[in-house]
N, C-alpha and C positions, 0 to 999 in steps of 0.2 A: 646834212639831212634833210628826208623829205618828210612831207609834212601828210597825215592822213588824217583819216575821220575815225568815229566809232567803233572798235574791234573789240575781239577780246584780247587784242597785244597793246592796247594802250594809246595813250595819245603821248606824246612827242614837242620838245619844252615849245619849238615854234607855235604848238596849236595848241598851249593852253596857254600862252602869250598874247596869243589872239582872243583866247575864251576871254582874259587878262583885262586886255584892249578893251572888250566890247560889256561887259562886267560895271554898269555904274558906281556902283557902291565901290569898289577896289580900285574905279580909274579913281570920283573921290577923295580915298583914303592914301593913295598915289605909290600901290603894291608895286610890286618889279618881278618879275620870275628871271629867278634868276638863274636858277639851273631846273630841269627835271627830266628823270629816265629812269630806270630799271627801281619800280618802286619808292626812290626819292626826289626828293622835292622843296627845294627854296625860292622863298619871296623875301624880298626884300624894302623896309618902306623909309623913310628919313621920318628927324624927329620934328612933328610940326606943332605948335606950340595952342594950335585949334583939338587936338586932339588929349591935351593935361585935362588929370584931375583938379580939382580945390588942395591939394596941396604941389602944384606944381608933374604930378607921375603921369606917365602913361595910362589912358583909363586903363579901365579893364575890359571892356565894351572892344578896346582896339586889339588891347592885348588876347584877346580871345580871337574876333574877326583874322589876325596872325596867325594864331595856330590853329586855327577852324579850316584856314584856304590852303595853307602848308598841309595838312591830313588829307584834305582834300582833294590838289593836283599830285600826292604823290602815288596814291591811291588810285587813281586818274590815268595814271601813267601803266599801270595794270591793267587797268580791267577799260579803261574809260569813260563814260559821266555816270558820276557818281552823288547819291544825298547822303543826306549826317540821317542818321537814326538818334544817335547819343551824341555828345560831346563834355567833356568835362575838365578842369587848368584846375594848375596846381601855380598859385602867386609865388616866386619864391624869396626875391626881395625888390625893391624902390624900379621900377624899368623907367633909368634914367640915359638917353644918351646923342650922343650925334644921329646914330640909324639904329632900325634892329633887322636882327634877318634872325626869321624863323624858317626852322627847319626843320620836315617831315620824310616820315620812310614809314612804309607800311611794312607792319608787323605777318601782316596773314589776310590773303584774298583768298574766300574759297566764291562760293556759288551764288549763294544771298548773303554775306556780307562778309567785311573788310576791314578788317583793324590796322587803325593805322596809332603815331603816335609824335607830336612834335617835341621841340625846343623851339625858345624863344630868348635871342642872346642881344645882349643892350653893347654899342659898341660905343667906344669914348674918341676921342682927339684922333687920341693916335691908332686908331683900327683895334682896339685891345678888344674880343670879348669877354662879356661873362653874362651869364645864365641868370634868367628872369623870369620866366616861368617852362610852364611842361603843360602838353592840354595834352591827349586823347580821344580818337573817337570810332565808332562806328561805323558804319558808309553802308550804304545799297546801291543796289547796280543800279543803274534808270536806263530802259530800256526809249529807245525810238516812238514807237508808240506813247508813251507815256507823257516823253518831252511832248509833244506834238497836239496834246490837250489843252 
């Protein structure tokens, strides 16, 4: 698979994995890009006790970060660089697991707005996945000129 720079065709998995490895927050959180192609993306994160809230569940801030990143990377496979203009999430059950998988998909990619949604799944010791949260993001394309400011 060839790595390519920003274009109307979007980014491939290797390019997004390189961006992920450069993004300090994503590195700190242990995000791993496991899939990114054709408007979809998957981000994996292992459980970390440091990310638990007071009741021992994954903190909503980390849930949001996983959902937002999955949405952004899914959109980036279609249109290249993006940034979020609106984000919302729904926590459906306490997020506890050995690891988490955020699956993002591009719903619609227009010229000025991209709509994406994601699901966050928690995996138990056997690898069985259960849905713990959903999120939706409206993103906007970012031009190369804006990135250099």
